[in-house]
VEXDREN-2710 file (C-alpha; in Angstrom, 1 decimal):
% VEXDREN-2710
k/r/px/py/pz
1/UNK/-24.6/-6.4/1.9
2/UNK/-23.1/-9.8/1.9
3/UNK/-20.8/-11.4/-0.6
4/UNK/-19.7/-14.9/-1.4
5/UNK/-16.3/-16.0/-0.2
6/UNK/-15.0/-16.4/-3.7
7/UNK/-15.5/-12.5/-4.2
8/UNK/-13.3/-11.8/-1.3
9/UNK/-10.7/-14.4/-2.3
10/UNK/-10.3/-12.7/-5.6
11/UNK/-8.8/-9.7/-4.0
12/UNK/-5.2/-10.5/-3.5
13/UNK/-3.9/-8.8/-0.3
14/UNK/-0.3/-9.1/0.3
15/UNK/2.4/-7.9/2.8
16/UNK/5.5/-6.1/1.5
17/UNK/8.2/-3.9/3.0
18/UNK/8.7/-0.3/1.8
19/UNK/12.2/0.0/0.4
20/UNK/11.9/3.6/-0.9
21/UNK/9.6/6.5/-0.3
22/UNK/9.6/10.0/-1.6
23/UNK/7.4/13.0/-1.5
24/UNK/5.0/13.4/-4.5
25/UNK/4.4/17.2/-4.7
26/UNK/2.9/17.1/-8.2
27/UNK/0.0/15.2/-6.9
28/UNK/-3.5/17.0/-6.5
29/UNK/-3.6/16.0/-2.9
30/UNK/-0.5/15.7/-0.7
31/UNK/0.9/12.1/-1.2
32/UNK/4.0/9.8/-1.0
33/UNK/5.5/7.6/-3.7
34/UNK/6.1/4.2/-2.3
35/UNK/8.3/1.3/-3.7
36/UNK/7.3/-1.9/-1.9
37/UNK/9.1/-5.3/-2.1
38/UNK/6.6/-8.1/-2.1
39/UNK/9.1/-10.8/-2.4
40/UNK/10.1/-13.1/-5.2
41/UNK/6.7/-14.2/-6.3
42/UNK/5.3/-10.5/-6.9
43/UNK/8.4/-8.4/-6.8
44/UNK/8.8/-4.8/-6.3
45/UNK/5.8/-2.6/-6.8
46/UNK/5.1/1.3/-6.9
47/UNK/2.3/3.1/-5.3
48/UNK/1.0/6.7/-4.6
49/UNK/-0.5/7.0/-1.2
50/UNK/-2.3/10.0/0.6
51/UNK/-0.6/9.3/3.9
52/UNK/1.2/12.5/4.6
53/UNK/-0.7/13.3/8.0
54/UNK/0.9/10.5/9.9
55/UNK/3.8/9.4/7.7
56/UNK/7.1/10.9/6.4
57/UNK/9.0/9.3/3.7
58/UNK/11.9/8.4/5.9
59/UNK/9.6/6.9/8.6
60/UNK/8.1/4.4/6.0
61/UNK/11.3/2.7/4.8
62/UNK/11.6/-0.6/6.3
63/UNK/8.0/-0.6/7.4
64/UNK/5.8/-3.6/6.4
65/UNK/2.3/-2.7/4.7
66/UNK/-0.6/-4.5/3.5
67/UNK/-1.6/-3.7/-0.2
68/UNK/-4.0/-5.1/-2.8
69/UNK/-1.6/-6.3/-5.6
70/UNK/-4.1/-7.4/-8.2
71/UNK/-5.9/-4.3/-9.2
72/UNK/-5.1/-2.8/-12.5
73/UNK/-2.4/-0.2/-12.4
74/UNK/-3.8/3.4/-12.0
75/UNK/-2.3/6.6/-13.5
76/UNK/-1.9/9.2/-10.6
77/UNK/-0.8/12.3/-12.3
78/UNK/2.4/11.5/-14.1
79/UNK/2.7/8.4/-11.8
80/UNK/1.7/4.8/-12.4
81/UNK/0.4/3.3/-9.3
82/UNK/0.6/-0.5/-9.4
83/UNK/-0.7/-1.5/-5.9
84/UNK/-3.2/-0.1/-3.3
85/UNK/-1.9/0.2/0.2
86/UNK/-4.5/-0.4/2.8
87/UNK/-5.5/1.7/5.8
88/UNK/-8.2/2.9/8.0
89/UNK/-9.4/6.4/8.7
90/UNK/-8.5/8.0/11.9
91/UNK/-11.2/10.2/13.8
92/UNK/-10.2/13.0/11.4
93/UNK/-10.2/10.9/8.3
94/UNK/-6.6/10.6/7.8
95/UNK/-5.2/7.3/6.7
96/UNK/-3.5/5.0/9.3
97/UNK/-1.8/2.1/7.3
98/UNK/-2.9/-1.6/7.9
99/UNK/0.2/-3.8/8.6
100/UNK/0.8/-6.9/10.8
101/UNK/1.8/-6.4/14.3
102/UNK/4.8/-9.0/13.9
103/UNK/7.0/-9.4/11.0
104/UNK/6.0/-11.7/8.3
105/UNK/7.5/-12.8/5.0
106/UNK/7.2/-10.5/2.0
107/UNK/4.6/-11.6/-0.2
108/UNK/2.5/-13.5/2.6
109/UNK/-1.2/-13.3/1.5
110/UNK/-4.1/-12.1/3.9
111/UNK/-6.6/-14.9/4.5
END
């Protein structure tokens, strides 16, 4: 299936730095609550991510991640998730986060 470029451009994918991460034991599936700084234009946003196979909260703080920042917020249990961090499945289906291989400014948009 092909889509027009305008459809892709409507999805706002930005880079941010994880400034806080904590376990989310109340989630139905193991997850980590993230607070991500997307810079002055977008600010700090929160997300719940099922990334516990490859990541611990301590290892995530300071790491840059890519996320969709213009989806509507989504209720995940008692937690409101504001952005969708992006990742790819490994051979077993566990999430591997998508991130730039060099540091870029928080808020930089994928193109």
